[in-house]
Kinemage of the C-alpha trace (Angstrom):
@kinemage 1
@onewidth
@group {chain A} dominant
@subgroup {mainchain}
@vectorlist {calphas} color= white
{ca met a 1} P -30.618 17.417 -27.402
{ca ala a 2} L -28.859 14.742 -25.322
{ca asp a 3} L -25.507 15.740 -26.815
{ca val a 4} L -26.117 19.392 -25.926
{ca ser a 5} L -27.040 18.497 -22.326
{ca ala a 6} L -23.965 16.305 -21.943
{ca ala a 7} L -21.687 19.044 -23.235
{ca arg a 8} L -23.273 21.610 -20.906
{ca thr a 9} L -22.871 19.278 -17.914
{ca lys a 10} L -19.215 18.658 -18.748
{ca ala a 11} L -18.564 22.379 -18.865
{ca val a 12} L -19.832 23.190 -15.363
{ca phe a 13} L -18.161 20.510 -13.231
{ca glu a 14} L -15.457 17.887 -13.311
{ca phe a 15} L -14.578 14.925 -11.109
{ca lys a 16} L -10.907 14.509 -10.209
{ca ser a 17} L -9.046 12.493 -7.610
{ca ala a 18} L -7.423 14.657 -4.938
{ca thr a 19} L -4.629 14.034 -2.445
{ca leu a 20} L -5.380 15.941 0.739
{ca pro a 21} L -3.593 16.285 4.083
{ca leu a 22} L -5.480 14.360 6.747
{ca ile a 23} L -5.244 13.764 10.461
{ca ala a 24} L -5.793 10.208 11.679
{ca val a 25} L -6.930 9.682 15.259
{ca ile a 26} L -5.969 6.126 16.214
{ca leu a 27} L -8.298 4.985 18.982
{ca lys a 28} L -7.153 2.524 21.635
{ca thr a 29} L -10.308 2.504 23.730
{ca ser a 30} L -14.024 2.875 23.053
{ca asn a 31} L -14.603 4.470 26.458
{ca leu a 32} L -15.533 8.048 25.594
{ca asp a 33} L -14.966 9.255 29.152
{ca val a 34} L -11.356 8.068 28.948
{ca leu a 35} L -10.997 9.603 25.482
{ca thr a 36} L -12.424 12.919 26.641
{ca glu a 37} L -10.001 13.144 29.554
{ca ala a 38} L -7.020 12.135 27.403
{ca leu a 39} L -7.818 14.554 24.575
{ca asp a 40} L -8.444 17.428 26.966
{ca ala a 41} L -5.087 16.823 28.641
{ca gln a 42} L -3.157 16.261 25.422
{ca leu a 43} L -4.485 19.322 23.597
{ca ala a 44} L -4.802 21.713 26.527
{ca asp a 45} L -1.737 23.715 25.481
{ca ser a 46} L -2.691 23.932 21.798
{ca pro a 47} L -6.501 24.185 21.503
{ca asp a 48} L -6.321 25.545 17.933
{ca phe a 49} L -3.720 23.073 16.682
{ca phe a 50} L -6.029 21.489 14.092
{ca glu a 51} L -7.888 24.570 12.772
{ca gln a 52} L -10.957 22.644 11.529
{ca glu a 53} L -8.915 20.094 9.594
{ca pro a 54} L -10.472 16.840 8.293
{ca val a 55} L -10.030 13.762 10.471
{ca val a 56} L -10.064 10.021 9.800
{ca ile a 57} L -10.961 7.865 12.820
{ca asp a 58} L -8.712 4.784 12.862
{ca leu a 59} L -10.268 1.771 14.605
{ca ser a 60} L -7.548 -0.746 13.782
{ca gln a 61} L -6.042 -0.740 17.300
{ca leu a 62} L -9.268 -0.945 19.296
{ca pro a 63} L -9.091 -4.022 21.548
{ca glu a 64} L -11.902 -6.544 21.268
{ca gln a 65} L -11.823 -7.213 25.010
{ca asp a 66} L -11.008 -5.168 28.089
{ca glu a 67} L -8.521 -6.175 30.792
{ca asp a 68} L -11.193 -8.331 32.474
{ca gly a 69} L -11.864 -10.295 29.304
{ca glu a 70} L -15.214 -8.634 28.707
{ca ala a 71} L -16.214 -7.460 25.239
{ca thr a 72} L -15.497 -3.751 24.814
{ca pro a 73} L -18.580 -1.551 24.454
{ca asp a 74} L -19.670 -0.325 21.049
{ca leu a 75} L -18.530 3.128 20.027
{ca asp a 76} L -21.065 5.937 20.055
{ca phe a 77} L -19.948 7.520 16.790
{ca ala a 78} L -22.301 10.488 17.060
{ca ala a 79} L -20.851 11.374 20.466
{ca leu a 80} L -17.329 10.709 19.188
{ca arg a 81} L -17.879 13.113 16.295
{ca ser a 82} L -19.026 15.785 18.723
{ca leu a 83} L -16.012 15.173 20.970
{ca leu a 84} L -13.533 15.509 18.107
{ca ala a 85} L -15.338 18.539 16.694
{ca arg a 86} L -14.956 20.236 20.077
{ca his a 87} L -11.205 20.047 19.501
{ca gln a 88} L -11.405 21.930 16.192
{ca thr a 89} L -11.448 18.906 13.869
{ca gln a 90} L -13.896 17.762 11.202
{ca pro a 91} L -14.405 13.950 11.391
{ca ile a 92} L -15.195 12.706 7.900
{ca ala a 93} L -14.453 8.977 7.786
{ca val a 94} L -13.395 5.821 9.625
{ca arg a 95} L -10.916 3.122 8.681
{ca gly a 96} L -9.810 -0.218 10.078
{ca gly a 97} L -13.186 -1.141 11.571
{ca asn a 98} L -15.196 -4.358 11.388
{ca ala a 99} L -18.522 -4.690 9.603
{ca ser a 100} L -20.547 -3.693 12.675
{ca gln a 101} L -18.379 -0.645 13.391
{ca asn a 102} L -18.472 0.426 9.767
{ca ala a 103} L -22.259 0.200 9.692
{ca ala a 104} L -22.550 2.252 12.891
{ca ala a 105} L -20.124 4.825 11.549
{ca arg a 106} L -22.048 5.219 8.313
{ca ala a 107} L -25.273 5.581 10.256
{ca ala a 108} L -23.613 8.495 12.089
{ca gly a 109} L -22.793 10.182 8.786
{ca leu a 110} L -19.171 9.080 8.422
{ca ser a 111} L -17.635 7.669 5.261
{ca leu a 112} L -15.383 4.606 5.022
{ca ala a 113} L -11.745 5.124 4.083
{ca ala a 114} L -9.234 2.465 3.100
{ca met a 115} L -5.995 4.316 3.903
{ca pro a 116} L -2.732 2.720 5.056
{ca ser a 117} L -1.316 3.625 8.440
{ca ala a 118} L 1.917 5.607 8.574
{ca pro a 119} L 4.898 3.208 8.575
{ca ala a 120} L 6.937 3.700 11.722
{ca pro a 121} L 9.573 1.480 13.306
{ca arg a 122} L 8.676 0.341 16.790
{ca pro a 123} L 11.016 0.972 19.723
{ca pro a 124} L 12.072 -2.016 21.851
{ca ala a 125} L 9.458 -3.466 24.150
{ca pro a 126} L 9.463 -1.856 27.613
{ca pro a 127} L 10.760 -3.901 30.551
{ca ala a 128} L 8.277 -6.050 32.444
{ca glu a 129} L 8.104 -3.654 35.396
{ca ala a 130} L 7.206 -0.666 33.195
{ca pro a 131} L 3.741 0.811 33.821
{ca ala a 132} L 0.928 -0.236 31.528
{ca ala a 133} L 0.419 1.850 28.404
{ca thr a 134} L -2.257 4.516 28.566
{ca gln a 135} L -5.399 4.401 26.467
{ca ala a 136} L -4.884 7.874 25.042
{ca pro a 137} L -5.607 8.152 21.325
{ca gln a 138} L -2.684 8.590 18.977
{ca ile a 139} L -3.031 11.628 16.740
{ca val a 140} L -1.319 11.263 13.387
{ca arg a 141} L -1.072 14.073 10.872
{ca glu a 142} L -0.551 12.306 7.525
{ca val a 143} L 0.547 14.783 4.864
{ca pro a 144} L 1.524 13.631 1.372
{ca val a 145} L 4.166 15.877 -0.207
{ca pro a 146} L 5.470 15.984 -3.787
{ca ala a 147} L 8.539 13.948 -4.713
{ca asn a 148} L 11.569 15.699 -3.257
{ca gly a 149} L 9.164 18.138 -1.611
{ca thr a 150} L 9.182 19.523 1.911
{ca leu a 151} L 6.498 19.752 4.578
{ca leu a 152} L 6.799 22.676 7.009
{ca ile a 153} L 5.449 22.416 10.568
{ca asp a 154} L 5.635 25.649 12.577
{ca lys a 155} L 3.642 24.638 15.659
{ca pro a 156} L 4.836 22.678 18.689
{ca leu a 157} L 4.193 18.942 18.641
{ca arg a 158} L 2.853 17.696 21.964
{ca ser a 159} L 3.091 14.236 23.464
{ca gly a 160} L 0.969 11.783 21.483
{ca gln a 161} L 0.952 13.865 18.299
{ca gln a 162} L 2.572 12.461 15.185
{ca val a 163} L 3.400 14.080 11.851
{ca tyr a 164} L 4.223 11.910 8.839
{ca ala a 165} L 5.534 13.543 5.642
{ca arg a 166} L 4.676 10.889 3.104
{ca gly a 167} L 6.923 11.120 0.046
{ca gly a 168} L 9.316 13.878 1.122
{ca asp a 169} L 11.148 15.779 3.852
{ca val a 170} L 9.751 17.500 6.927
{ca val a 171} L 10.975 20.714 8.551
{ca val a 172} L 9.812 21.542 12.083
{ca thr a 173} L 10.520 25.008 13.487
{ca ala a 174} L 9.003 24.409 16.936
{ca val a 175} L 9.697 22.034 19.800
{ca val a 176} L 9.027 18.305 19.369
{ca ser a 177} L 8.022 17.288 22.876
{ca phe a 178} L 8.764 13.983 24.587
{ca gly a 179} L 6.214 11.461 23.293
{ca ala a 180} L 5.655 13.264 19.963
{ca glu a 181} L 6.820 11.784 16.651
{ca val a 182} L 8.127 13.292 13.425
{ca ile a 183} L 8.269 10.854 10.503
{ca ala a 184} L 9.358 11.404 6.913
{ca asp a 185} L 10.138 9.271 3.902
{ca gly a 186} L 13.043 11.676 3.363
{ca asn a 187} L 14.982 13.834 5.825
{ca val a 188} L 13.824 15.227 9.175
{ca his a 189} L 14.903 18.765 10.123
{ca val a 190} L 14.028 20.136 13.570
{ca tyr a 191} L 15.129 23.728 14.164
{ca ala a 192} L 14.191 23.567 17.837
{ca pro a 193} L 14.595 21.099 20.713
{ca leu a 194} L 14.017 17.535 19.522
{ca arg a 195} L 12.866 15.645 22.616
{ca gly a 196} L 10.484 13.125 21.080
{ca lys a 197} L 10.962 10.625 18.258
{ca ala a 198} L 12.407 11.404 14.821
{ca ile a 199} L 12.144 8.798 12.068
{ca ala a 200} L 13.694 9.474 8.657
{ca gly a 201} L 13.699 7.220 5.599
{ca ala a 202} L 10.475 5.611 6.806
{ca arg a 203} L 10.131 3.625 3.577
{ca gly a 204} L 13.729 2.423 3.517
{ca asn a 205} L 15.734 5.417 2.264
{ca thr a 206} L 19.162 4.750 3.768
{ca glu a 207} L 20.477 8.130 2.573
{ca ala a 208} L 17.991 10.049 4.721
{ca arg a 209} L 19.238 12.050 7.704
{ca ile a 210} L 17.944 13.687 10.878
{ca phe a 211} L 19.039 17.200 11.837
{ca ser a 212} L 18.294 19.176 15.000
{ca thr a 213} L 19.596 22.374 16.566
{ca cys a 214} L 19.050 20.838 20.009
{ca met a 215} L 19.426 17.056 20.027
{ca glu a 216} L 17.669 15.501 23.036
{ca ala a 217} L 15.761 12.793 21.170
{ca gln a 218} L 13.807 10.028 22.853
{ca leu a 219} L 14.343 7.919 19.721
{ca val a 220} L 15.997 8.425 16.346
{ca ala a 221} L 15.620 6.025 13.432
{ca ile a 222} L 16.675 5.859 9.794
{ca ala a 223} L 15.352 3.177 7.439
{ca gly a 224} L 14.249 1.037 10.380
{ca ile a 225} L 17.524 1.204 12.318
{ca tyr a 226} L 16.960 3.024 15.584
{ca arg a 227} L 18.548 4.201 18.800
{ca thr a 228} L 16.667 5.116 21.971
{ca asn a 229} L 17.596 7.312 24.910
{ca glu a 230} L 18.252 4.155 26.934
{ca val a 231} L 21.755 4.676 25.521
{ca pro a 232} L 22.552 8.266 26.599
{ca leu a 233} L 23.738 10.674 23.913
{ca pro a 234} L 27.397 11.748 24.141
{ca asp a 235} L 28.041 15.137 25.739
{ca ala a 236} L 29.363 16.357 22.386
{ca val a 237} L 25.856 16.222 20.860
{ca leu a 238} L 23.422 16.238 23.793
{ca gly a 239} L 21.471 19.497 23.703
{ca lys a 240} L 23.551 20.725 20.763
{ca ser a 241} L 23.224 20.956 16.996
{ca ala a 242} L 23.682 17.492 15.530
{ca gln a 243} L 22.845 15.204 12.644
{ca val a 244} L 22.047 11.499 12.505
{ca arg a 245} L 23.083 9.376 9.523
{ca leu a 246} L 23.530 5.733 8.587
{ca asp a 247} L 26.956 4.192 8.163
{ca gly a 248} L 26.142 0.748 6.869
{ca lys a 249} L 23.867 -0.732 9.523
{ca lys a 250} L 24.987 1.639 12.261
{ca leu a 251} L 23.523 4.989 13.277
{ca val a 252} L 26.121 7.739 13.617
{ca ile a 253} L 25.392 10.994 15.466
{ca asp a 254} L 27.712 13.884 14.634
{ca ala a 255} L 27.874 17.358 16.106
{ca ile a 256} L 27.245 20.211 13.671
{ca pro a 257} L 29.787 23.023 14.232
């Protein structure tokens, strides 16, 4: 009888590991009023950008103290879930938290996820007189693609949004705004104005390239070697079709006829 039951159970369901596209919201403050204002402003032009997609809440960059040296308040995870759900997302898990945060998150119905952050080269530190960084959350769309595969993005990327094509190329057919990031382990193609950051070969592929039909990038990088708009683009490529490639340890930007 036990053998019959086991066979019947095996026939009606099966457990398998699955690789799913996820959005990570990297929090930089636990102040929900600040988060609400920042999210409302950042997503005002694209309220349906996420279309009920699953979200991982990343706590790894939450400061332990505020600017006055006081301990930051605990996160209200139930309220945070409601806030993110209002922006058409489905919070399912947290990562990067401490034991107390993890316990509070689980009490609010969230799972714990041990997922690596998207690798991205950092631009040079801003000058001392630059204004302080905002506490807006960073929104990262992490999408694994098959080897030699391609991820297609056909919606505009707004400031603070980040797309990472893990394991392949990415093609964007809409504008990449200033402050947005497109990252790929392979090539980056932007068939629209590229005004934000484009990072190709994120895991060290020196053969990767960046292409755009309107090159106005804030930052371009290949395999960790980058160039920012502090060095203005030549007139031959600024606002025109261009590609970025590596020549040894030097980035080369060529116009595309």
